[in-house]
C-alpha positions as CSV (number, residue, x, y, z in Angstrom):
1,X,0.0,0.0,0.0
2,X,2.8,2.4,0.9
3,X,5.1,1.4,-1.9
4,X,2.9,0.9,-4.9
5,X,4.7,0.5,-8.2
6,X,6.4,-2.1,-10.2
7,X,6.2,-5.7,-9.0
8,X,9.9,-6.0,-8.3
9,X,9.7,-2.8,-6.2
10,X,6.8,-4.2,-4.2
11,X,8.6,-7.5,-3.6
12,X,11.8,-5.7,-2.4
13,X,9.7,-3.5,-0.1
14,X,7.9,-6.6,1.3
15,X,11.2,-8.4,1.9
16,X,12.7,-5.4,3.6
17,X,9.5,-5.0,5.7
18,X,9.7,-8.6,6.9
19,X,13.4,-8.4,7.7
20,X,13.3,-5.1,9.5
21,X,10.0,-6.1,11.2
22,X,11.7,-9.2,12.7
23,X,14.7,-7.1,13.8
24,X,12.4,-4.6,15.5
25,X,10.4,-7.5,17.1
26,X,13.6,-9.1,18.5
27,X,15.0,-5.8,19.8
28,X,11.6,-4.8,21.4
29,X,11.2,-8.1,23.2
30,X,14.8,-8.2,24.4
31,X,14.6,-4.7,25.7
32,X,11.4,-5.5,27.5
33,X,13.0,-8.6,29.1
34,X,16.0,-6.5,30.1
35,X,13.8,-3.7,31.6
36,X,11.5,-6.1,33.5
37,X,14.4,-8.4,34.5
38,X,12.6,-11.6,33.5
39,X,13.2,-14.4,30.9
40,X,11.2,-15.1,27.8
41,X,9.1,-17.9,29.4
42,X,8.1,-15.6,32.2
43,X,7.3,-12.9,29.6
44,X,4.9,-15.2,27.8
45,X,3.1,-16.0,31.1
46,X,2.4,-12.3,31.6
47,X,-0.5,-12.2,29.2
48,X,-1.4,-8.5,29.3
49,X,2.2,-7.4,29.3
50,X,2.9,-9.6,26.3
51,X,-0.1,-8.2,24.4
52,X,0.8,-4.6,25.2
53,X,4.5,-5.0,24.2
54,X,3.8,-6.8,20.9
55,X,1.0,-4.5,19.9
56,X,3.2,-1.5,20.7
57,X,6.0,-3.0,18.6
58,X,3.7,-3.6,15.6
59,X,2.5,0.0,15.9
60,X,6.1,1.2,15.9
61,X,6.7,-0.8,12.6
62,X,3.6,0.9,11.1
63,X,4.8,4.3,12.2
64,X,8.3,3.8,10.8
65,X,6.9,2.5,7.5
66,X,4.7,5.7,7.3
67,X,7.7,7.9,8.2
68,X,9.9,6.3,5.5
69,X,7.2,6.7,2.9
70,X,6.9,10.3,3.9
71,X,10.7,10.8,3.3
72,X,10.4,8.9,0.1
73,X,7.8,11.2,-1.3
74,X,9.9,14.3,-0.5
75,X,12.2,15.2,-3.4
76,X,14.6,17.2,-1.3
77,X,15.3,16.9,2.4
78,X,15.3,20.7,2.7
79,X,11.7,20.8,1.6
80,X,10.5,18.6,4.5
81,X,8.5,20.4,7.2
82,X,10.8,19.6,10.1
83,X,8.7,21.5,12.6
84,X,5.8,19.2,11.9
85,X,8.0,16.1,12.2
86,X,9.4,17.3,15.6
87,X,5.9,18.2,16.8
88,X,4.7,14.7,15.7
89,X,7.5,13.0,17.6
90,X,6.8,14.9,20.8
91,X,3.7,13.0,21.7
92,X,5.0,9.4,20.9
93,X,8.1,10.1,23.0
94,X,6.0,11.3,25.9
95,X,3.8,8.2,25.5
96,X,6.7,5.9,25.5
97,X,8.0,7.4,28.8
98,X,4.6,6.9,30.4
99,X,4.5,3.3,29.2
100,X,7.9,2.6,30.7
101,X,6.8,4.2,33.9
102,X,3.9,1.8,34.0
103,X,6.2,-1.1,33.4
104,X,8.5,-0.1,36.3
105,X,5.6,0.2,38.6
106,X,4.4,-3.3,37.6
107,X,7.8,-5.0,38.3
108,X,6.5,-6.3,41.7
109,X,3.2,-7.4,40.1
110,X,2.7,-10.7,38.3
111,X,1.2,-8.9,35.3
112,X,-0.1,-5.6,34.0
113,X,-3.6,-4.7,35.2
114,X,-6.6,-4.3,32.9
115,X,-6.6,-0.6,33.6
116,X,-2.9,-0.3,32.5
117,X,-3.6,-2.2,29.3
118,X,-6.6,0.0,28.6
119,X,-4.6,3.1,29.3
120,X,-1.9,1.9,26.9
121,X,-4.4,1.2,24.2
122,X,-5.8,4.7,24.6
123,X,-2.3,6.2,24.3
124,X,-1.8,4.2,21.1
125,X,-5.0,5.4,19.5
126,X,-4.1,8.9,20.5
127,X,-0.7,8.6,18.8
128,X,-2.4,7.4,15.6
129,X,-4.8,10.3,15.8
130,X,-2.0,12.8,16.3
131,X,-0.1,11.4,13.3
132,X,-3.2,11.5,11.1
133,X,-4.1,15.1,12.2
134,X,-0.6,16.5,11.7
135,X,-0.3,14.7,8.3
136,X,-3.6,16.2,7.2
137,X,-2.5,19.7,8.4
138,X,0.8,19.3,6.4
139,X,-1.1,18.3,3.2
140,X,-3.5,21.1,3.7
141,X,-0.7,23.6,4.0
142,X,1.0,22.2,0.8
143,X,-2.2,22.3,-1.1
144,X,-2.9,25.8,0.0
145,X,0.6,26.9,-1.1
146,X,0.1,25.1,-4.5
147,X,-3.3,26.8,-5.0
148,X,-1.8,30.2,-4.2
149,X,1.1,29.6,-6.6
150,X,-1.4,28.4,-9.2
151,X,-3.5,31.6,-8.8
152,X,-0.4,33.7,-9.1
153,X,0.7,31.8,-12.2
154,X,-2.7,32.4,-13.9
155,X,-2.7,36.1,-12.8
156,X,0.7,36.5,-14.4
157,X,-0.4,34.8,-17.5
158,X,-3.4,37.2,-17.6
159,X,-1.0,40.1,-17.4
160,X,1.0,38.5,-20.2
161,X,-2.1,38.2,-22.3
162,X,-2.7,42.0,-21.9
163,X,0.9,42.6,-23.0
164,X,0.4,40.3,-26.0
165,X,-2.8,42.0,-27.0
166,X,-1.1,45.3,-26.9
167,X,1.8,44.0,-29.0
168,X,-0.7,42.7,-31.5
169,X,-2.4,46.1,-31.8
170,X,1.0,47.7,-32.4
171,X,1.7,45.0,-35.0
172,X,-1.6,45.7,-36.8
173,X,-0.7,49.4,-36.9
174,X,2.8,48.6,-38.2
175,X,1.2,46.4,-40.9
176,X,-1.1,49.3,-41.9
177,X,1.9,51.6,-42.1
178,X,3.8,49.0,-44.2
179,X,1.0,49.2,-46.8
180,X,1.5,52.9,-46.9
181,X,5.2,52.4,-47.5
182,X,4.5,50.1,-50.4
183,X,2.2,52.7,-51.9
184,X,4.9,55.4,-51.5
185,X,7.4,53.1,-53.3
186,X,4.9,52.5,-56.1
187,X,4.5,56.3,-56.6
188,X,8.2,56.9,-56.6
189,X,8.8,54.2,-59.2
190,X,6.0,55.5,-61.4
191,X,7.7,58.9,-61.4
192,X,11.0,57.2,-62.3
193,X,12.5,58.4,-58.9
194,X,14.7,55.3,-58.7
195,X,17.4,56.9,-56.5
196,X,14.8,58.1,-54.0
197,X,13.1,54.7,-54.1
198,X,16.4,53.0,-53.3
199,X,17.0,55.4,-50.4
200,X,13.5,54.7,-49.1
201,X,14.0,51.0,-49.3
202,X,17.3,51.2,-47.4
203,X,15.6,53.2,-44.7
204,X,12.9,50.6,-44.4
205,X,15.4,47.7,-44.2
206,X,17.3,49.6,-41.4
207,X,14.1,50.1,-39.4
208,X,14.0,47.1,-37.1
209,X,10.6,48.1,-35.7
210,X,8.9,46.9,-38.9
211,X,7.9,43.3,-38.5
212,X,5.1,41.4,-40.0
213,X,3.4,38.3,-38.5
214,X,4.2,35.2,-40.5
215,X,1.6,33.0,-38.7
216,X,-2.1,33.7,-39.3
217,X,-4.9,31.6,-37.8
218,X,-7.7,34.2,-37.8
219,X,-7.5,34.2,-34.0
220,X,-5.5,37.3,-32.7
221,X,-4.6,35.6,-29.4
222,X,-3.2,32.5,-31.0
223,X,-1.4,34.6,-33.7
224,X,0.4,36.7,-31.1
225,X,1.4,33.7,-28.9
226,X,2.6,31.5,-31.8
227,X,4.5,34.4,-33.5
228,X,6.1,35.4,-30.3
229,X,7.2,31.9,-29.3
230,X,8.3,31.2,-32.9
231,X,10.6,34.3,-32.8
232,X,11.9,33.2,-29.4
233,X,12.7,29.7,-30.8
234,X,14.6,31.2,-33.7
235,X,16.7,33.4,-31.4
236,X,17.6,30.2,-29.5
237,X,18.5,28.3,-32.6
238,X,15.6,26.0,-32.3
239,X,13.7,24.7,-35.3
240,X,10.0,25.2,-34.8
241,X,7.4,23.7,-37.2
242,X,3.8,24.8,-36.8
243,X,0.7,23.2,-38.3
244,X,-2.5,25.2,-38.0
245,X,-5.8,25.8,-39.6
246,X,-8.6,28.4,-39.2
247,X,-8.8,28.9,-35.4
248,X,-11.3,31.8,-35.5
249,X,-14.0,29.7,-33.9
250,X,-12.0,28.7,-30.7
251,X,-14.5,29.2,-27.9
252,X,-11.9,29.1,-25.1
253,X,-11.7,32.2,-22.9
254,X,-8.7,34.3,-23.9
255,X,-7.0,34.0,-20.4
256,X,-7.2,30.2,-20.5
257,X,-5.8,30.2,-24.0
258,X,-2.8,32.2,-23.0
259,X,-2.1,29.9,-20.0
260,X,-2.3,26.8,-22.2
261,X,-0.2,27.8,-25.1
262,X,2.3,30.1,-23.3
263,X,3.2,27.5,-20.6
264,X,3.4,24.6,-23.1
265,X,5.5,26.4,-25.6
266,X,7.7,28.0,-22.9
267,X,8.4,24.5,-21.4
268,X,9.2,23.1,-24.9
269,X,11.6,26.0,-25.6
270,X,13.3,25.6,-22.2
271,X,13.7,21.9,-22.7
272,X,15.3,22.4,-26.1
273,X,17.7,25.1,-24.7
274,X,19.1,22.5,-22.3
275,X,20.3,20.1,-25.0
276,X,23.1,20.3,-27.5
277,X,21.8,17.9,-30.1
278,X,18.7,18.1,-32.2
279,X,16.6,21.1,-31.0
280,X,13.2,20.9,-32.6
281,X,9.6,21.7,-31.7
282,X,6.6,20.5,-33.6
283,X,3.4,22.5,-32.7
284,X,0.0,21.5,-34.0
285,X,-3.2,23.4,-33.2
286,X,-6.2,22.3,-35.3
287,X,-9.9,23.3,-34.9
288,X,-12.3,20.7,-36.2
289,X,-15.0,18.9,-34.3
290,X,-12.7,19.3,-31.3
291,X,-9.7,21.5,-30.6
292,X,-6.6,19.4,-31.0
293,X,-3.3,20.6,-29.5
294,X,-0.1,18.7,-29.8
295,X,3.4,19.9,-28.9
296,X,6.3,17.6,-29.4
297,X,9.9,18.7,-28.6
298,X,13.3,17.2,-28.2
299,X,14.2,16.9,-24.5
300,X,16.5,15.4,-21.9
301,X,15.0,12.4,-20.2
302,X,11.8,13.2,-18.3
303,X,10.0,11.0,-15.8
304,X,6.2,11.0,-16.4
305,X,4.0,9.2,-13.9
306,X,0.2,9.5,-14.0
307,X,0.5,12.6,-16.1
308,X,2.7,14.2,-13.5
309,X,6.1,15.5,-14.6
310,X,9.2,15.5,-12.4
311,X,10.6,19.0,-12.4
312,X,14.2,19.4,-13.3
313,X,14.6,22.8,-11.7
314,X,16.8,23.4,-8.7
315,X,14.1,24.9,-6.5
316,X,11.1,22.6,-6.6
317,X,9.1,24.7,-4.3
318,X,9.0,27.9,-6.3
319,X,9.0,26.3,-9.8
320,X,7.1,23.7,-11.7
321,X,3.7,25.2,-11.5
322,X,3.4,25.7,-15.3
323,X,2.1,22.2,-15.8
324,X,-0.4,22.3,-12.9
325,X,-1.8,25.5,-14.4
326,X,-2.2,23.8,-17.7
327,X,-3.9,20.8,-16.1
328,X,-6.2,23.1,-14.0
329,X,-7.4,24.8,-17.2
330,X,-7.8,21.5,-19.1
331,X,-9.8,20.0,-16.3
332,X,-12.2,23.0,-16.4
333,X,-12.6,22.4,-20.1
334,X,-13.4,18.7,-19.7
335,X,-10.4,17.9,-22.0
336,X,-8.7,14.6,-22.6
337,X,-4.9,15.1,-22.4
338,X,-1.6,13.2,-21.8
339,X,2.1,13.6,-21.4
340,X,4.7,11.2,-22.9
341,X,8.5,10.9,-23.1
342,X,10.1,8.4,-25.5
343,X,13.5,8.2,-27.2
344,X,14.6,11.8,-26.5
345,X,11.2,13.3,-27.4
346,X,8.6,14.8,-25.0
347,X,5.0,15.2,-26.3
348,X,1.9,16.8,-24.9
349,X,-1.5,16.0,-26.6
350,X,-4.9,17.4,-25.7
351,X,-8.4,17.1,-27.2
352,X,-10.8,19.8,-26.0
353,X,-14.5,19.3,-26.7
354,X,-16.1,22.4,-28.1
355,X,-19.5,21.8,-26.5
356,X,-17.9,21.9,-23.0
357,X,-16.1,25.2,-23.5
358,X,-17.4,28.6,-22.4
359,X,-18.2,31.1,-25.2
């Protein structure tokens, strides 16, 4: 249950559990015999003492298994909430001291009393409850942090959308001015003003502010994002191939569209920047009966488990929320999606039903 995974992993965990369980069992019994000053046969005759010790030892094994699984889930030791672990250990240590005080008081008695066993059982249940409560608090704090980070990510993407929309408006204005430049050149050539036309062309070539979008989908948001990321890929010496059709009918809210495409393409570009071999991105966005999005890029090895991607960034607390933001949006759109890594290529595919998206 704690170490679900491949069969070989489960078998190894089971063997380790049995081996260490037997070791803990032997140590617990021998320590008890040493503390009580009795032999093993006398220990077996003390029925309540035997039940209490063995039950406590099994509970200790369960606690250690849970603690090890807790460490196993943490990617970095510095990310563990040590204050919660110390708080969690306080009550079990205090309980252990109380149990040993009961044992010392019962040295002159033939066995533990029913009241002592009942009190031990209550302490054990209380320990389990404390562990469960602190574990639930820790998970709640982590989920709250992730939710806040996700909201911050979406807010930043919304601001990015406003910036892109402004850039697209500027580009439309530049395109309009470009048409005027063409008309001016036409007039100069008609008047045989070749020298003036040549000077005018040289001026236009030197003007870096004149840029025309090369990708047109009839959707201004998609146009801005794809052109911006395409330009960024070129500047990073990344070959980017884009396959699109008429996307004017995309019914996805603009903010959601920015979050989806920006995060996915940013991740693809970042992955390509980290490799020295083939650096290529294949982006497909097609609008038919459903909106189909596929982004495939060359990448270093990436571990994908249940559509969760292991972050490769140094700070795993502050980074890695791009994919959760994407998944959050896709869930709200009732989309089918998946991540895959194979033979040096990472791919994301999503099918978003139109009927479930908001106009």
